[in-house]
All heavy atoms as an XYZ file, in Angstrom:
820
protein
N     -56.740    -77.640     66.274
C     -57.862    -77.922     65.393
C     -57.637    -79.236     64.716
O     -56.539    -79.517     64.249
C     -58.063    -76.815     64.353
C     -58.162    -75.421     64.845
S     -59.770    -75.160     65.605
C     -59.366    -73.695     66.511
N     -58.652    -80.020     64.589
C     -58.543    -81.253     63.887
C     -58.978    -81.108     62.429
O     -59.656    -80.196     62.071
C     -59.464    -82.293     64.540
C     -58.999    -82.621     65.961
C     -59.842    -83.818     66.547
O     -60.374    -84.550     65.772
O     -59.959    -83.830     67.776
N     -58.495    -81.985     61.606
C     -58.769    -81.956     60.180
C     -60.121    -82.566     59.919
O     -60.930    -82.757     60.771
N     -60.359    -82.940     58.659
C     -61.634    -83.554     58.294
C     -61.913    -84.775     59.104
O     -61.018    -85.618     59.307
C     -61.419    -83.907     56.789
C     -60.305    -83.021     56.323
C     -59.465    -82.791     57.504
N     -63.114    -84.853     59.579
C     -63.480    -85.975     60.443
C     -64.392    -87.023     59.798
O     -64.913    -87.853     60.445
C     -64.183    -85.411     61.697
O     -65.390    -84.739     61.367
N     -64.575    -86.886     58.479
C     -65.443    -87.810     57.809
C     -64.861    -88.388     56.483
O     -65.542    -88.495     55.476
C     -66.834    -87.135     57.532
C     -66.668    -85.939     56.665
O     -65.565    -85.638     56.214
N     -67.764    -85.254     56.366
N     -63.584    -88.684     56.566
C     -62.971    -89.286     55.383
C     -62.588    -88.257     54.335
O     -62.290    -88.641     53.165
N     -62.604    -86.955     54.639
C     -62.146    -85.972     53.690
C     -63.245    -85.466     52.723
O     -62.958    -84.640     51.882
N     -64.452    -85.899     52.883
C     -65.503    -85.517     51.898
C     -65.972    -84.093     52.286
O     -66.288    -83.332     51.375
C     -66.660    -86.470     51.999
C     -66.340    -87.864     51.464
S     -67.658    -89.026     51.554
C     -68.946    -88.166     50.741
N     -66.038    -83.764     53.524
C     -66.515    -82.441     53.950
C     -65.712    -82.037     55.179
O     -65.579    -82.788     56.134
C     -67.982    -82.548     54.324
C     -68.676    -81.257     54.752
C     -68.734    -80.293     53.587
C     -70.084    -81.517     55.247
N     -65.134    -80.832     55.161
C     -64.344    -80.404     56.287
C     -65.254    -80.080     57.483
O     -66.280    -79.404     57.316
C     -63.551    -79.159     55.909
C     -62.658    -78.666     57.030
C     -61.407    -79.187     57.234
C     -63.097    -77.667     57.919
C     -60.600    -78.793     58.252
C     -62.262    -77.307     58.947
C     -61.028    -77.863     59.110
O     -60.222    -77.433     60.137
N     -64.861    -80.568     58.615
C     -65.641    -80.330     59.873
C     -64.710    -80.364     61.008
O     -63.886    -81.246     61.137
C     -66.739    -81.410     60.038
C     -67.382    -81.325     61.385
N     -68.346    -80.313     61.659
C     -67.269    -82.043     62.477
C     -68.785    -80.497     62.893
N     -68.096    -81.536     63.456
N     -64.762    -79.347     61.895
C     -63.966    -79.342     63.097
C     -64.726    -79.826     64.317
O     -65.913    -79.464     64.430
C     -63.418    -77.943     63.339
C     -62.455    -77.429     62.348
C     -61.993    -76.037     62.624
O     -62.435    -75.304     63.523
O     -61.009    -75.611     61.941
N     -64.048    -80.577     65.158
C     -64.727    -81.019     66.370
C     -64.763    -79.822     67.325
O     -63.773    -79.084     67.430
C     -63.924    -82.166     66.966
C     -64.439    -82.628     68.306
C     -63.886    -83.372     66.006
N     -65.916    -79.615     67.984
C     -66.066    -78.503     68.866
C     -65.070    -78.493     69.993
O     -64.942    -79.535     70.691
C     -67.473    -78.475     69.415
C     -67.819    -77.335     70.337
C     -67.924    -76.012     69.611
O     -68.320    -75.925     68.450
N     -67.557    -74.932     70.280
N     -64.398    -77.366     70.233
C     -63.480    -77.171     71.358
C     -63.954    -75.953     72.126
O     -64.263    -74.923     71.533
C     -62.088    -76.860     70.872
C     -61.389    -78.072     70.264
C     -60.000    -77.670     69.811
O     -59.457    -76.626     70.293
O     -59.424    -78.380     68.969
N     -64.093    -76.121     73.472
C     -64.447    -74.994     74.328
C     -65.732    -74.325     73.816
O     -66.689    -74.968     73.380
C     -63.312    -73.993     74.438
O     -62.140    -74.641     74.934
N     -65.746    -72.951     73.821
C     -66.858    -72.240     73.320
C     -66.463    -71.457     72.052
O     -66.807    -70.301     71.893
C     -67.345    -71.247     74.407
C     -68.005    -71.934     75.620
C     -68.485    -70.945     76.631
C     -69.784    -70.310     76.094
N     -70.387    -69.435     77.067
N     -65.705    -72.139     71.226
C     -65.152    -71.434     70.045
C     -66.029    -71.723     68.811
O     -65.584    -72.016     67.737
C     -63.735    -71.902     69.804
C     -62.767    -71.639     70.939
C     -61.432    -72.285     70.671
C     -62.591    -70.140     71.212
N     -67.383    -71.536     69.032
C     -68.281    -71.809     67.916
C     -67.979    -71.038     66.668
O     -68.082    -71.562     65.561
C     -69.714    -71.492     68.375
S     -70.248    -72.423     69.837
N     -67.637    -69.728     66.785
C     -67.385    -68.950     65.616
C     -66.171    -69.447     64.815
O     -66.218    -69.484     63.578
C     -67.137    -67.506     66.023
N     -65.141    -69.892     65.500
C     -63.963    -70.427     64.835
C     -64.337    -71.648     63.982
O     -64.028    -71.725     62.802
C     -62.876    -70.828     65.865
C     -61.680    -71.497     65.117
C     -62.387    -69.606     66.641
N     -65.105    -72.576     64.605
C     -65.461    -73.759     63.930
C     -66.472    -73.508     62.782
O     -66.399    -74.082     61.726
C     -66.038    -74.801     64.920
C     -65.080    -75.090     66.038
N     -63.834    -75.488     65.847
C     -65.250    -74.956     67.363
C     -63.220    -75.682     66.994
N     -64.090    -75.316     67.959
N     -67.366    -72.540     63.030
C     -68.325    -72.224     62.046
C     -67.703    -71.598     60.782
O     -67.958    -72.020     59.672
C     -69.365    -71.283     62.632
S     -70.689    -70.833     61.511
N     -66.821    -70.637     61.011
C     -66.156    -69.956     59.881
C     -65.327    -71.013     59.070
O     -65.384    -71.031     57.836
C     -65.228    -68.824     60.363
C     -64.303    -68.366     59.305
C     -66.073    -67.652     60.930
N     -64.568    -71.819     59.805
C     -63.691    -72.786     59.061
C     -64.550    -73.867     58.391
O     -64.132    -74.302     57.309
C     -62.730    -73.441     60.089
C     -61.665    -72.519     60.468
O     -61.328    -71.590     59.724
N     -61.037    -72.719     61.631
N     -65.698    -74.248     58.891
C     -66.564    -75.160     58.267
C     -67.161    -74.581     56.986
O     -67.165    -75.225     55.903
C     -67.669    -75.667     59.180
O     -67.052    -76.348     60.268
C     -68.604    -76.592     58.491
N     -67.571    -73.322     57.015
C     -68.095    -72.671     55.842
C     -67.019    -72.536     54.784
O     -67.276    -72.781     53.604
C     -68.685    -71.265     56.188
C     -68.919    -70.491     54.952
C     -69.925    -71.394     57.019
N     -65.796    -72.213     55.180
C     -64.700    -72.042     54.266
C     -64.056    -73.368     53.835
O     -63.223    -73.367     52.919
C     -63.612    -71.106     54.853
C     -64.148    -69.702     55.150
C     -63.038    -68.935     55.834
C     -64.580    -69.011     53.892
N     -64.441    -74.466     54.504
C     -63.954    -75.794     54.216
C     -62.455    -75.954     54.390
O     -61.751    -76.518     53.529
C     -64.340    -76.255     52.816
C     -65.845    -76.586     52.747
C     -66.200    -77.764     53.607
O     -65.893    -78.923     53.234
N     -66.792    -77.528     54.766
N     -61.947    -75.398     55.511
C     -60.505    -75.598     55.868
C     -60.150    -74.856     57.064
O     -60.927    -73.944     57.541
N     -59.005    -75.122     57.667
C     -58.599    -74.461     58.906
C     -57.955    -73.080     58.674
O     -56.772    -72.847     58.903
C     -57.571    -75.440     59.466
C     -56.946    -76.076     58.276
C     -58.114    -76.165     57.259
N     -58.784    -72.151     58.154
C     -58.305    -70.852     57.833
C     -58.099    -69.868     59.013
O     -57.197    -69.040     58.946
C     -59.280    -70.193     56.781
C     -59.290    -70.877     55.480
C     -60.282    -71.814     55.198
C     -58.324    -70.599     54.498
C     -60.304    -72.480     53.982
C     -58.331    -71.307     53.295
C     -59.343    -72.199     53.008
N     -58.935    -70.014     60.032
C     -58.805    -69.123     61.152
C     -58.702    -69.861     62.481
O     -59.357    -70.886     62.668
C     -60.042    -68.230     61.233
C     -60.185    -67.209     60.100
C     -60.900    -67.510     58.975
C     -59.555    -65.983     60.207
C     -60.994    -66.615     57.939
C     -59.610    -65.123     59.157
C     -60.372    -65.377     58.026
N     -57.856    -69.369     63.373
C     -57.778    -69.894     64.732
C     -58.455    -68.946     65.682
O     -58.856    -67.826     65.238
C     -56.296    -70.046     65.143
O     -55.721    -68.736     65.306
N     -58.551    -69.342     66.963
C     -59.147    -68.417     67.916
C     -58.296    -67.158     68.062
O     -58.790    -66.054     68.361
C     -59.351    -69.105     69.256
C     -58.100    -69.520     69.952
C     -57.663    -70.970     69.628
O     -58.005    -71.483     68.556
O     -56.944    -71.576     70.449
N     -56.992    -67.247     67.793
C     -56.084    -66.109     67.872
C     -56.301    -65.136     66.723
O     -56.252    -63.938     66.906
C     -54.636    -66.576     67.950
C     -54.378    -67.489     69.066
C     -54.135    -68.844     68.839
C     -54.401    -67.095     70.393
C     -53.918    -69.777     69.847
C     -54.181    -67.956     71.448
C     -53.939    -69.287     71.173
N     -56.614    -65.694     65.551
C     -56.921    -64.913     64.409
C     -58.211    -64.047     64.644
O     -58.269    -62.865     64.369
C     -57.073    -65.726     63.131
C     -55.858    -66.488     62.741
O     -54.710    -65.916     62.915
O     -55.960    -67.594     62.257
N     -59.246    -64.781     65.144
C     -60.537    -64.056     65.376
C     -60.341    -63.042     66.542
O     -60.963    -61.970     66.488
C     -61.631    -65.054     65.663
C     -62.047    -65.971     64.531
C     -63.360    -66.730     64.910
C     -62.221    -65.208     63.218
N     -59.542    -63.356     67.507
C     -59.331    -62.425     68.602
C     -58.605    -61.171     68.083
O     -58.925    -60.057     68.500
C     -58.477    -63.053     69.686
N     -57.655    -61.349     67.137
C     -56.996    -60.153     66.540
C     -58.009    -59.330     65.710
O     -57.965    -58.106     65.731
C     -55.850    -60.679     65.625
N     -58.882    -59.984     64.967
C     -59.967    -59.291     64.205
C     -60.841    -58.508     65.213
O     -61.235    -57.363     64.961
C     -60.752    -60.258     63.368
C     -60.045    -60.881     62.214
C     -60.927    -61.902     61.499
C     -59.522    -59.883     61.232
N     -61.208    -59.162     66.311
C     -62.035    -58.529     67.318
C     -61.372    -57.279     67.861
O     -61.987    -56.213     68.018
C     -62.440    -59.478     68.426
N     -60.119    -57.388     68.136
C     -59.320    -56.279     68.687
C     -59.284    -55.122     67.658
O     -59.411    -53.930     68.001
C     -57.887    -56.726     68.968
O     -57.120    -55.667     69.490
N     -59.087    -55.457     66.383
C     -59.113    -54.428     65.309
C     -60.417    -53.757     65.223
O     -60.536    -52.542     65.102
C     -58.746    -55.118     63.964
C     -58.483    -54.073     62.889
O     -57.852    -53.087     63.152
O     -59.006    -54.320     61.765
N     -61.513    -54.512     65.295
C     -62.885    -53.920     65.299
C     -63.099    -53.021     66.489
O     -63.671    -51.923     66.336
C     -63.940    -55.003     65.247
C     -64.166    -55.694     63.922
C     -65.092    -56.915     64.069
C     -64.696    -54.742     62.885
N     -62.656    -53.485     67.676
C     -62.754    -52.647     68.891
C     -62.057    -51.305     68.708
O     -62.573    -50.241     69.045
C     -62.182    -53.376     70.094
C     -63.026    -54.521     70.553
O     -64.246    -54.584     70.249
O     -62.471    -55.437     71.204
N     -60.836    -51.383     68.155
C     -60.048    -50.158     67.930
C     -60.762    -49.176     67.008
O     -60.908    -47.991     67.198
C     -58.662    -50.509     67.413
C     -57.702    -49.313     67.185
C     -56.448    -49.712     66.504
N     -56.636    -50.438     65.245
C     -57.023    -49.797     64.059
N     -57.223    -48.537     64.028
N     -57.151    -50.533     62.981
N     -61.315    -49.758     65.902
C     -62.053    -48.932     64.889
C     -63.255    -48.328     65.556
O     -63.596    -47.178     65.252
C     -62.331    -49.750     63.665
C     -61.132    -50.070     62.823
C     -61.463    -50.919     61.643
C     -60.197    -51.264     60.778
N     -60.497    -52.014     59.625
N     -64.035    -49.096     66.331
C     -65.215    -48.596     66.971
C     -64.920    -47.461     67.931
O     -65.610    -46.477     67.958
C     -65.957    -49.739     67.661
C     -66.556    -50.743     66.709
C     -67.037    -52.000     67.367
O     -66.857    -52.148     68.639
O     -67.608    -52.857     66.642
N     -63.840    -47.631     68.741
C     -63.428    -46.551     69.695
C     -63.087    -45.297     68.930
O     -63.409    -44.225     69.309
C     -62.276    -47.016     70.521
C     -62.661    -48.047     71.593
C     -61.455    -48.328     72.540
N     -61.738    -49.539     73.248
C     -61.248    -50.712     73.023
N     -60.393    -50.874     72.018
N     -61.582    -51.762     73.734
N     -62.317    -45.461     67.848
C     -61.895    -44.334     67.041
C     -63.118    -43.572     66.471
O     -63.178    -42.359     66.507
C     -60.982    -44.771     65.896
C     -60.450    -43.635     65.057
C     -59.495    -44.145     63.971
O     -59.116    -45.320     63.943
N     -59.072    -43.254     63.115
N     -64.099    -44.345     65.974
C     -65.330    -43.712     65.375
C     -66.059    -42.932     66.494
O     -66.590    -41.840     66.251
C     -66.184    -44.748     64.738
C     -65.677    -45.245     63.418
S     -66.688    -46.544     62.664
C     -68.208    -45.708     62.483
N     -66.131    -43.549     67.713
C     -66.891    -42.880     68.770
C     -66.178    -41.587     69.191
O     -66.803    -40.582     69.429
C     -67.023    -43.833     69.957
C     -67.993    -44.953     69.663
S     -68.274    -46.009     71.105
C     -69.301    -44.951     72.094
N     -64.843    -41.632     69.252
C     -64.076    -40.439     69.615
C     -64.250    -39.326     68.556
O     -64.410    -38.174     68.834
C     -62.595    -40.753     69.790
C     -62.273    -41.523     71.056
C     -60.836    -41.976     71.079
C     -62.571    -40.672     72.269
N     -64.165    -39.714     67.258
C     -64.305    -38.803     66.172
C     -65.691    -38.251     66.142
O     -65.901    -37.081     65.648
C     -63.981    -39.466     64.820
C     -62.515    -39.770     64.681
C     -62.204    -40.536     63.415
O     -63.105    -40.959     62.720
O     -61.006    -40.801     63.197
N     -66.713    -38.979     66.630
C     -68.071    -38.468     66.668
C     -68.390    -37.637     67.866
O     -69.516    -37.182     68.043
N     -67.383    -37.395     68.702
C     -67.597    -36.532     69.858
C     -68.213    -37.190     71.063
O     -68.688    -36.509     71.984
N     -68.210    -38.495     71.096
C     -68.788    -39.220     72.260
C     -67.739    -39.215     73.367
O     -66.595    -39.526     73.203
C     -69.159    -40.644     71.862
C     -70.203    -40.720     70.839
N     -71.553    -40.551     71.131
C     -70.115    -40.928     69.473
C     -72.235    -40.697     70.018
N     -71.400    -40.864     69.019
N     -68.213    -38.863     74.595
C     -67.405    -38.923     75.785
C     -67.134    -40.337     76.264
O     -66.012    -40.635     76.721
C     -67.971    -38.096     76.931
C     -68.011    -36.593     76.602
O     -67.180    -36.156     75.797
O     -68.877    -35.927     77.131
N     -68.140    -41.139     76.164
C     -68.061    -42.515     76.699
C     -67.446    -43.420     75.614
O     -68.026    -43.650     74.527
C     -69.402    -43.069     77.114
C     -69.356    -44.515     77.507
C     -68.819    -44.939     78.691
C     -69.882    -45.498     76.660
C     -68.772    -46.251     79.054
C     -69.872    -46.858     77.025
C     -69.304    -47.207     78.225
N     -66.278    -43.985     75.869
C     -65.677    -44.935     74.952
C     -65.341    -46.192     75.763
O     -64.501    -46.154     76.626
C     -64.389    -44.374     74.368
C     -63.754    -45.385     73.393
C     -64.658    -43.051     73.612
N     -66.080    -47.273     75.579
C     -65.851    -48.484     76.316
C     -64.475    -49.028     76.103
O     -63.953    -49.020     74.972
C     -66.908    -49.444     75.783
C     -67.255    -48.954     74.445
C     -67.022    -47.481     74.459
N     -63.850    -49.499     77.166
C     -62.549    -50.127     77.080
C     -62.571    -51.619     76.917
O     -61.685    -52.211     76.368
C     -61.697    -49.782     78.362
C     -61.430    -48.265     78.450
C     -60.665    -47.750     77.247
O     -59.690    -48.285     76.824
N     -61.154    -46.643     76.701
N     -63.689    -52.231     77.387
C     -63.789    -53.678     77.199
C     -64.291    -53.988     75.778
O     -64.854    -53.143     75.143
C     -64.728    -54.297     78.256
C     -66.204    -53.940     78.065
C     -66.630    -52.602     78.575
O     -65.839    -51.891     79.220
O     -67.799    -52.276     78.391
N     -64.015    -55.173     75.364
C     -64.379    -55.597     74.029
C     -65.880    -55.941     73.966
O     -66.392    -56.597     74.896
C     -63.524    -56.818     73.573
O     -64.013    -57.246     72.329
N     -66.510    -55.604     72.907
C     -67.855    -56.019     72.612
C     -67.909    -57.027     71.491
O     -68.923    -57.361     70.993
C     -68.784    -54.834     72.347
C     -69.037    -53.995     73.581
N     -69.823    -54.347     74.579
C     -68.438    -52.821     73.914
C     -69.821    -53.432     75.520
N     -68.992    -52.467     75.141
N     -66.701    -57.357     71.050
C     -66.547    -58.302     69.892
C     -66.024    -59.688     70.266
O     -66.043    -60.612     69.453
C     -65.699    -57.628     68.828
C     -66.370    -56.495     68.178
O     -67.463    -56.664     67.591
N     -65.822    -55.299     68.334
N     -65.569    -59.825     71.516
C     -65.104    -61.118     72.008
C     -65.266    -61.139     73.510
O     -64.992    -60.153     74.179
C     -63.670    -61.451     71.616
C     -62.652    -60.470     72.204
C     -63.307    -62.883     72.031
N     -65.806    -62.205     74.045
C     -65.922    -62.337     75.527
C     -64.719    -63.050     76.074
O     -63.943    -63.662     75.348
C     -67.235    -63.083     75.836
O     -67.121    -64.411     75.443
N     -64.565    -62.995     77.378
C     -63.455    -63.674     78.032
C     -63.407    -65.142     77.862
O     -62.422    -65.778     77.929
C     -63.441    -63.293     79.533
C     -63.135    -61.830     79.834
C     -63.232    -61.579     81.322
C     -61.800    -61.414     79.276
N     -64.640    -65.725     77.619
C     -64.718    -67.188     77.473
C     -64.694    -67.611     76.009
O     -64.913    -68.797     75.713
C     -65.915    -67.754     78.224
C     -67.225    -67.165     77.811
O     -67.251    -66.278     76.939
O     -68.237    -67.614     78.328
N     -64.419    -66.717     75.101
C     -64.180    -67.149     73.688
C     -65.307    -67.001     72.733
O     -65.235    -67.410     71.628
N     -66.406    -66.396     73.131
C     -67.491    -66.123     72.235
C     -67.190    -64.883     71.371
O     -66.711    -63.849     71.908
C     -68.805    -65.896     72.946
C     -69.338    -67.143     73.579
O     -69.158    -68.223     72.991
O     -69.960    -67.070     74.655
N     -67.437    -64.960     70.076
C     -67.151    -63.803     69.171
C     -68.469    -63.244     68.651
O     -69.428    -63.970     68.456
C     -66.291    -64.269     67.983
C     -64.934    -64.643     68.423
C     -64.600    -65.992     68.676
C     -63.907    -63.727     68.512
C     -63.309    -66.346     69.118
C     -62.590    -64.040     68.910
C     -62.313    -65.387     69.224
N     -68.478    -61.938     68.373
C     -69.675    -61.281     67.835
C     -69.895    -61.651     66.385
O     -68.940    -62.097     65.677
C     -69.553    -59.793     68.012
O     -68.588    -59.269     67.124
N     -71.074    -61.409     65.863
C     -71.366    -61.647     64.474
C     -70.564    -60.709     63.609
O     -70.228    -61.038     62.459
C     -72.931    -61.583     64.181
C     -73.239    -62.033     62.794
C     -73.421    -60.119     64.409
C     -73.036    -63.471     62.526
N     -70.180    -59.575     64.173
C     -69.334    -58.636     63.358
C     -67.997    -59.229     63.047
O     -67.441    -59.039     62.000
C     -69.182    -57.330     64.155
C     -70.399    -56.446     64.229
C     -71.380    -56.907     65.309
O     -71.214    -57.803     66.037
N     -72.477    -56.204     65.404
N     -67.436    -59.972     64.035
C     -66.136    -60.659     63.766
C     -66.315    -61.734     62.709
O     -65.538    -61.825     61.744
C     -65.593    -61.313     65.072
C     -64.348    -62.175     64.755
C     -65.246    -60.206     66.069
N     -67.427    -62.477     62.787
C     -67.719    -63.512     61.791
C     -67.819    -62.884     60.403
O     -67.267    -63.323     59.444
C     -69.015    -64.180     62.171
C     -69.240    -65.582     61.681
C     -69.133    -66.702     62.446
C     -69.586    -65.963     60.376
N     -69.417    -67.798     61.577
C     -69.694    -67.371     60.357
C     -69.828    -65.261     59.135
C     -69.999    -68.118     59.207
C     -70.115    -66.042     57.992
C     -70.226    -67.388     58.043
N     -68.513    -61.724     60.346
C     -68.694    -61.038     59.088
C     -67.387    -60.489     58.574
O     -67.141    -60.481     57.360
C     -69.720    -59.894     59.273
O     -70.912    -60.361     59.676
N     -66.517    -60.076     59.449
C     -65.213    -59.471     59.098
C     -64.366    -60.480     58.364
O     -63.563    -60.102     57.518
C     -64.548    -58.990     60.367
C     -63.515    -57.896     60.193
C     -63.676    -56.868     59.306
C     -62.427    -57.854     61.058
C     -62.736    -55.879     59.171
C     -61.493    -56.867     60.944
C     -61.667    -55.858     59.988
O     -60.712    -54.854     59.886
N     -64.493    -61.767     58.673
C     -63.705    -62.774     57.970
C     -64.029    -62.881     56.495
O     -63.202    -63.313     55.731
C     -63.895    -64.190     58.597
O     -65.275    -64.585     58.403
C     -63.552    -64.208     60.056
N     -65.218    -62.389     56.085
C     -65.615    -62.510     54.708
C     -64.882    -61.595     53.790
O     -64.893    -61.770     52.579
C     -67.121    -62.265     54.547
O     -67.429    -60.935     54.877
N     -64.179    -60.588     54.325
C     -63.391    -59.685     53.515
C     -62.274    -60.421     52.769
O     -61.831    -59.972     51.755
C     -62.744    -58.546     54.373
C     -63.804    -57.565     54.852
C     -63.908    -57.304     56.181
C     -64.609    -56.914     53.959
C     -64.839    -56.400     56.642
C     -65.546    -56.012     54.351
C     -65.642    -55.706     55.728
N     -61.814    -61.545     53.272
C     -60.689    -62.277     52.656
C     -61.241    -63.327     51.640
O     -60.436    -63.968     51.004
C     -59.850    -62.978     53.735
C     -59.019    -61.955     54.503
C     -57.781    -61.495     54.089
C     -59.363    -61.318     55.692
N     -57.324    -60.605     54.981
C     -58.295    -60.459     55.993
C     -60.465    -61.352     56.528
C     -58.285    -59.629     57.084
C     -60.441    -60.538     57.680
C     -59.378    -59.707     57.938
N     -62.543    -63.519     51.626
C     -63.122    -64.506     50.740
C     -64.301    -63.920     50.003
O     -64.770    -62.859     50.287
C     -63.556    -65.705     51.604
C     -62.416    -66.380     52.271
C     -62.033    -66.012     53.569
C     -61.670    -67.371     51.646
C     -60.948    -66.602     54.205
C     -60.606    -67.970     52.250
C     -60.209    -67.592     53.556
N     -64.805    -64.625     49.014
C     -65.896    -64.124     48.199
C     -67.243    -64.560     48.684
O     -67.997    -65.242     48.011
C     -65.673    -64.643     46.758
O     -64.503    -64.125     46.211
N     -67.552    -64.133     49.922
C     -68.910    -64.408     50.431
C     -69.305    -63.236     51.329
O     -68.487    -62.494     51.793
C     -69.008    -65.760     51.170
C     -68.382    -65.789     52.516
C     -69.116    -65.511     53.629
C     -67.045    -66.145     52.655
C     -68.573    -65.563     54.898
C     -66.504    -66.218     53.897
C     -67.234    -65.929     55.040
N     -70.587    -63.118     51.534
C     -71.141    -62.100     52.352
C     -72.002    -62.735     53.438
O     -72.660    -63.721     53.158
C     -71.961    -61.070     51.555
C     -71.106    -60.300     50.570
C     -71.930    -59.425     49.650
N     -72.760    -58.546     50.396
C     -73.602    -57.692     49.838
N     -73.721    -57.712     48.522
N     -74.364    -56.917     50.521
N     -72.039    -62.090     54.576
C     -72.854    -62.576     55.681
C     -74.114    -61.742     55.788
O     -74.045    -60.503     55.850
C     -72.045    -62.509     57.046
C     -72.917    -62.942     58.170
C     -70.812    -63.405     56.949
N     -75.248    -62.380     55.798
C     -76.505    -61.705     55.959
C     -77.104    -62.126     57.318
O     -77.145    -63.312     57.592
C     -77.494    -62.014     54.843
C     -77.039    -61.554     53.511
C     -76.347    -62.377     52.654
C     -77.273    -60.236     53.085
C     -75.911    -61.947     51.434
C     -76.828    -59.756     51.912
C     -76.169    -60.642     51.025
N     -77.511    -61.187     58.096
C     -78.105    -61.486     59.366
C     -79.618    -61.254     59.272
O     -80.067    -60.156     58.892
C     -77.536    -60.599     60.529
C     -78.217    -60.893     61.836
C     -76.049    -60.765     60.568
N     -80.377    -62.289     59.567
C     -81.837    -62.167     59.494
C     -82.415    -62.256     60.907
O     -81.864    -62.935     61.741
C     -82.448    -63.316     58.680
C     -82.042    -63.264     57.220
C     -80.974    -63.972     56.739
C     -82.761    -62.486     56.341
C     -80.611    -63.922     55.439
C     -82.434    -62.407     55.020
C     -81.319    -63.151     54.580
N     -83.528    -61.539     61.121
C     -84.233    -61.690     62.404
C     -85.420    -62.559     62.186
O     -86.210    -62.368     61.275
C     -84.717    -60.314     62.855
C     -83.835    -59.704     63.849
C     -84.372    -58.379     64.247
N     -83.183    -57.635     64.589
C     -83.042    -56.990     65.703
N     -83.987    -56.955     66.564
N     -81.940    -56.403     65.978
N     -85.583    -63.486     63.055
C     -86.682    -64.424     63.006
C     -87.615    -64.070     64.150
O     -87.215    -64.018     65.326
C     -86.234    -65.914     63.186
C     -87.321    -66.909     63.272
C     -88.094    -66.976     61.940
C     -86.712    -68.276     63.577
N     -88.807    -63.747     63.852
C     -89.812    -63.441     64.843
C     -90.607    -64.659     65.189
O     -91.124    -65.334     64.345
C     -90.785    -62.347     64.344
O     -91.801    -62.106     65.309
N     -90.644    -64.999     66.496
C     -91.420    -66.185     66.912
C     -92.805    -65.798     67.398
O     -93.540    -66.649     67.927
C     -90.633    -66.887     68.040
C     -89.273    -67.366     67.634
C     -88.543    -68.004     68.808
C     -89.368    -68.383     66.520
N     -93.156    -64.518     67.267
C     -94.482    -64.108     67.658
C     -95.495    -64.559     66.629
O     -95.244    -64.571     65.415
C     -94.523    -62.565     67.803
C     -93.562    -62.090     68.904
C     -93.600    -60.585     68.917
O     -94.521    -59.928     68.377
O     -92.688    -59.996     69.566
N     -96.647    -64.891     67.085
C     -97.707    -65.314     66.157
C     -98.753    -64.205     66.110
O     -98.966    -63.456     67.081
C     -98.383    -66.570     66.637
O     -98.921    -66.405     67.935
C     -97.383    -67.767     66.627
N     -99.357    -64.118     64.968
C    -100.407    -63.083     64.820
C    -101.679    -63.556     65.501
O    -102.033    -64.710     65.443
C    -100.682    -62.831     63.341
C     -99.536    -62.145     62.604
C     -99.881    -61.854     61.164
O    -101.115    -61.612     60.879
O     -98.952    -61.845     60.364
N    -102.377    -62.649     66.115
C    -103.653    -62.988     66.796
C    -104.808    -62.363     66.083
O    -104.736    -61.442     65.361
C    -103.645    -62.557     68.263
O    -103.391    -61.193     68.302
C    -102.617    -63.366     69.028
């Protein structure tokens, strides 16, 4: 990860691969707080908790693959939100409808 790219006034990471979540989280937090390995560990923890909840709920189908990180490095919004537990911010997800009224 690279440091500030604009003279230190505002922290910004140069985009690497498809690690948008890593760069987005670090830009919001204004520092290199999370790496792709940190977010992958959070995704793994969320996967484990989700599987446990499904088993406790009596569900027979428990997915083994991750729904919180893809093989090419994309992370779910749940992982992004999970990072907020270490800082004083909350993530709100809004739905934008592009449909127009007729």
